[in-house]
C-alpha positions as semicolon CSV with decimal commas, in nm:
position;residue;x (nm);y (nm);z (nm)
1;M;20,538;12,542;8,768
2;V;20,269;12,443;8,585
3;N;20,114;12,632;8,295
4;K;19,748;12,628;8,339
5;N;19,727;12,743;8,017
6;K;19,900;12,423;7,844
7;C;19,775;12,213;8,080
8;I;19,520;11,918;7,970
9;S;19,425;11,769;8,291
10;C;19,544;11,390;8,152
11;G;19,650;11,311;8,513
12;T;20,013;11,164;8,361
13;C;20,139;11,367;8,617
14;V;19,957;11,262;8,893
15;A;20,026;10,911;8,804
16;I;20,368;10,895;8,795
17;C;20,490;11,178;9,092
18;P;20,672;10,873;9,311
19;V;20,542;11,134;9,620
20;G;20,190;11,221;9,545
21;A;20,278;11,616;9,515
22;I;20,037;11,669;9,273
23;S;19,653;11,637;9,245
24;F;19,421;11,816;9,017
25;G;19,291;12,195;9,180
26;E;18,951;12,335;9,161
27;D;18,988;12,467;8,789
28;G;19,073;12,095;8,697
29;K;19,430;12,149;8,647
30;A;19,728;12,019;8,783
31;Q;19,887;12,196;9,041
32;I;20,234;12,080;9,254
33;D;20,245;12,113;9,625
34;K;20,598;12,271;9,661
35;T;20,635;12,153;10,054
36;K;20,609;11,793;9,895
37;C;20,780;11,795;9,550
38;I;21,126;11,622;9,549
39;H;21,213;11,801;9,197
40;C;21,267;11,443;9,037
41;G;21,155;11,598;8,744
42;A;20,915;11,292;8,656
43;C;20,635;11,480;8,586
44;Q;20,820;11,772;8,385
45;A;20,970;11,438;8,171
46;S;20,663;11,281;8,133
47;C;20,420;11,564;8,055
48;P;20,308;11,501;7,668
49;V;20,253;11,934;7,662
50;E;20,513;12,047;7,815
51;A;20,280;12,226;8,071
52;I;20,514;12,172;8,299
53;D;20,869;12,376;8,409
54;L;21,026;12,242;8,787
55;D;21,251;12,565;8,702
56;A;20,972;12,835;8,657
57;E;20,810;13,037;8,921
58;E;20,426;12,990;8,993
């Protein structure tokens, strides 16, 4: 779901998620809580480096 190699920790996805399913992990990179995610696609569309792919397996 989040490509840790591409993620630049900008926080755009965290800010835009309507259900608070995204947070920063201990590594400082975004992580998605699959139990909260509603697959709306807002994070994927807003990511400036295309680090999020909701169709990919983590």
